[in-house]
N, C-alpha and C positions, 0 to 999 in steps of 0.2 A: 121663822128662820132662825132666831136667836135660841129658841128651845130646841130645834132640831140640832143645831150646832153643839149643844150642851149634851145631847144624846151621843153624838158622833165622837166627840172628843175622847171620851173614856174607852170607847170601841177601839181606837186607834191606838191608844196607851196599851191596851190588853193584847193586842195584836203583836207588839214589840215584846212583851213579857212572855207570850206563848212561844215565839221564836227562840228566845233565850233558853227557855225551859227544854226545849226539845233537841236544840242544836247538838248535844253530846249524847242524845239518847236513841235517836233514830239511825238505823242503818242508812248508808250513804244514798242508796237508790230511793229510799222512802224519803228521805230528808229532801232530795232534789224535787220529788213529786210534791212534797209539803210545801217547799218554798214557792213552787208554780202556783199552787192554789193561794197561798199567802199573797204572792204578787197580785193575783186576781182581784182579792178582797180589797187590797190597799188601793189599787187602781180605781175601784168602784168608790171607795170611801173618798178618795181624793176629788173623784168627779162630783160627788155629793156636797163636799166642801166649797169646791169652786161654784157650784150652783147656788149655794146658799149665798155666798159673796155676791154673785151676780143678781141674784133676787133682791138682796138688800140695796145694791147700787140702783137698780131699776126703780125701787120704791121710794129712794131717798129724795128728798127735795133739793132741787138746785138752788144754791145761795143766789140771792139778788144782787150781791156785791160784785162788780166788774173792775177788773184792772186792764190797763193797756199792756199788751204783751207782744214781744218780738215774735212773729210768725215762724221765722226760720229756726230760732232757738227753740220754740215751743215743739215744732215738728221733730227736731233733733232730739229732744228729750223724749219724745213718743218712740221715735226709733230705738233709742237706747233701751227704754223699758221693754220693748219687744224682744231685743235680742237677749237681754238678761232674763226674760221669762222662758224663753225657749232654751237658753243655756241652762237654767236651773232645773228643767225638766229632761236635760240631756238629750234635746232635739236638736240635730245637727243642720243649722241653715248656713253654714260657712260659704256655700257657693252663691249665695243671694247677695247681690249688691243693692244698695239703696242710694238713688240719685235725687238729692233735694236742690241741685243747683237752679232749678227753675223757679225758686222762691227768692224774690228780691229782698236784699239783706235789710232795708229800710221798712218793710211791710209790717203793720202791727194789726192787732185785733183786740177788741174789748171783750174779754172773757172772765169766766170764773175758772182760774187756771187747773186746778185739780180735775174739775169735773170734764172740761173740754179735752185734757190730757187723755182721760179715759176713753172718750169717743174716738180720739185719733188713734189710740193705742188698738182698739178693737178692729178699727178699718185697716190699719197696717198690718196687723196680725192676720187678718182673712187674706190679704194680698199675699203674705209670705206663705200661708198654708195653702194657696192655689199651686205651689211648686213642690208640695210634699209627695214624694213617690210612695213613702211608707209614713206611718205615724211619727217616725224618728228621723227621717232623712229627706232633705230638700233636694231637688235637681239644681241646675245652675239656671238663674233668673234674676230680674232686676224688677224693683219696686221704684217706680217714677213718682215723685210728688212735686206738683208745681203749683204757683199761686199767681192770682192776677187781681189787680184792684178794678172793681167794677162800681157802677152807679150805686150807691148807698151801701156798699161793703166790699168783702173779698170773697173771691171765689177760690177754693183749694181743690184740686184734683189729684187723686190717688189711683195710679194705674199699674196693672199687672199684665203680663202675657202668658198667665197660666192655663188652668184648666176650663176656665169660662163657665158658662150657665146655659143650660138649654132655656128655651122660651117659657116653658111652664115652670121652672124653677126660678127663673127670674121674676115671673109674675108674682109668685109665693113670697120671695125676698122682699120685694117692693111694698108689701103689706106691712112689713117691719113688725110682726108679731114675734113673741116668744116662742121658742121651739120650731122656728122655720128652717133652721140648718139642717144639712145631711152629714155634718161631721159628728156622728154618734159616738165615735170613740174618743175624740179629742176636744170637742165643744159642748157647751152647755146649751146652747140655742137661744141665748140671751143677748149674745154680743152685739148684734146688728140692732136689735130692739134698744138696748142701752143707749148706742151710738146716735139712733135716731131721736130718741126722747130728750137726750142731753143737748144736741144741736137744736132741736125745736124749742126747748127752754130758754135758749139764746136768741130766739127769734129768728133761727136759721132754717135751712132746708138741707135735706140729703136726698140723692138721687143715685141709683145704681144702674149700670147699663153694662150689658154684654152682647156681643154680636153673635154668640153661640158657644157651644163646647169647644174647648181648646182655642178659643179666640181672646181669652183674657177678660179682666173686668175693670170697668171705671167707675170710681166712686167720686162724686161731685158734691163738695159741701159749700154752701153759702152761708157767711156769717156777716150780719149787718154791722154798720159803723158802731152803734151804741150797744149791741149785744143785749137789747131788751128782750124781756120775756113777751111772749104772745099773749 
C-alpha cells in the first residue's frame, strides 16, 4: 500500500500541472471536454488513495491499551467526523438528522479511542449513504443511535430508515469480507470489514439486520466492559 501511494502521489501532482498548462491553450469547447476527462481520472485516483488508506487501516494492529471513554461523546465525535467527510467531498447531507438522545450521558466503554472511532465512523457513514439519492445528494432522513447497558458490556444500535438490503445482499454483508459493498462509485468496499475487525479486536461483536429493501438497516454493536482482545 505504501509503494502504491508513492506511485499515485506524483500522478496527482502531474494532473494539476497538465490542467494549468492547457488552461489558456485549448478552445473553450475542448477545454470543457478536457476538464470532464480530468475529473474522471481524479475521481478514480481519489478512490485508489482511499482504498490504500482503508487497506492500511484493515491491516493495522489494534493497540492493546484501553481507556474508559464516555460513549455519548465518542459517538458525537464520530458523527462530526462523518459530517466533515461528506462536506469535504461536497456531498450534501444537510437533510439528514442525527439522534443520539438514546445514549445515556453516564455510559462509558473501555476502548482504543481512535480505532473504535473509525469503526463507528464507518457504520454511521453507511447509514447516511442509505439516504443518498445520488452520489452527491441525500434525501431527508434520520440516523438514530442508542445504547443500553447489558450484562458484561454495552450494546450500541445504529439505525437508519433508508434503502435497506435484500436477503441475498444482507447475507453477503454479514460475511464482513472486503469488497462486499455495492457502492462502487463512492465506497472502497472495505468499510464494513474494518468496522467488524476493529470491534472484534475489542472482544466485541457486530451484527447487521434489514427487513428488506427500503426497510432500513440496523447495526448492533456489543462492546465488553474491559474491551479485551479475543
